C-alpha positions in Angstrom: 22.1 10.1 4.8 20.0 12.2 2.5 16.5 13.2 3.6 13.9 15.6 2.3 12.4 16.0 -1.1 15.8 16.5 -2.7 16.8 13.0 -1.7 14.3 11.6 -4.2 16.0 13.3 -7.1 17.4 10.7 -9.5 21.2 10.4 -9.2 21.6 12.6 -6.2 23.0 9.9 -3.9 25.7 9.1 -6.5 26.6 12.8 -6.8 26.7 13.2 -3.1 29.0 10.1 -2.8 31.4 11.7 -5.3 31.4 15.1 -3.5 31.8 13.8 0.0 33.8 10.7 -0.8 31.5 8.8 1.7 28.8 6.2 1.3 25.4 7.8 1.0 21.9 6.5 1.2 18.4 7.8 1.3 16.8 8.1 4.7 13.1 7.0 5.0 11.0 7.2 8.1 11.0 4.0 10.3 8.6 2.7 12.8 5.5 4.1 11.3 2.1 2.4 11.4 -1.5 3.4 11.2 -3.4 5.0 8.4 -0.8 7.6 7.3 2.1 5.2 7.0 1.8 4.8 3.2 1.7 8.6 2.8 4.7 9.5 4.9 7.1 6.6 4.2 9.2 8.7 1.8 12.5 10.5 2.3 10.6 13.7 1.8 8.9 13.2 5.2 11.8 11.6 7.1 12.8 14.7 9.1 9.3 15.7 10.0 8.3 12.2 11.0 11.4 11.9 13.1 10.7 15.2 14.9 7.1 14.1 15.6 8.4 10.7 17.0 10.9 12.5 19.2 8.3 14.9 20.5 6.0 12.0 21.2 8.6 10.2 23.3 9.5 13.3 25.2 5.8 14.0 25.8 5.2 10.5 27.1 8.2 10.8 29.4 7.2 14.2 30.8 3.5 13.4 31.1 2.4 13.5 34.8 1.0 10.2 36.1 -2.7 10.3 37.0 -4.8 13.5 37.0 -8.4 13.7 35.8 -9.1 17.2 34.6 -10.1 18.3 31.1 -6.4 18.8 30.1 -5.6 15.2 31.2 -8.5 13.9 29.1 -7.4 15.9 26.1 -3.8 14.8 26.5 -5.0 11.2 26.8 -7.0 11.6 23.5 -3.9 13.0 21.8 -1.8 10.2 23.1 -4.2 7.7 21.7 -4.1 9.4 18.3 -0.3 9.5 18.3 -0.1 5.8 19.4 -2.4 4.8 16.6 -0.4 6.8 14.1 3.0 5.3 15.1 1.9 1.7 15.5 
């Protein structure tokens, strides 16, 4: 699996297949929705998008239930933005 800007280079998957003697494909971000989907649906952004998705899942799992302070409101706003981005 090739990711990053180099994965876009013409002929790179074929060269990698010859070097590693394994099937190679370009990795593109999956599960992206919202306004930025068209801009980040490239192998150049696959790693970064994957890390953000993983952090979002971790954050949702670790987020305390309830609470009503300023931090909770800010966290809820960020959660809404991330949900909109990844739907």
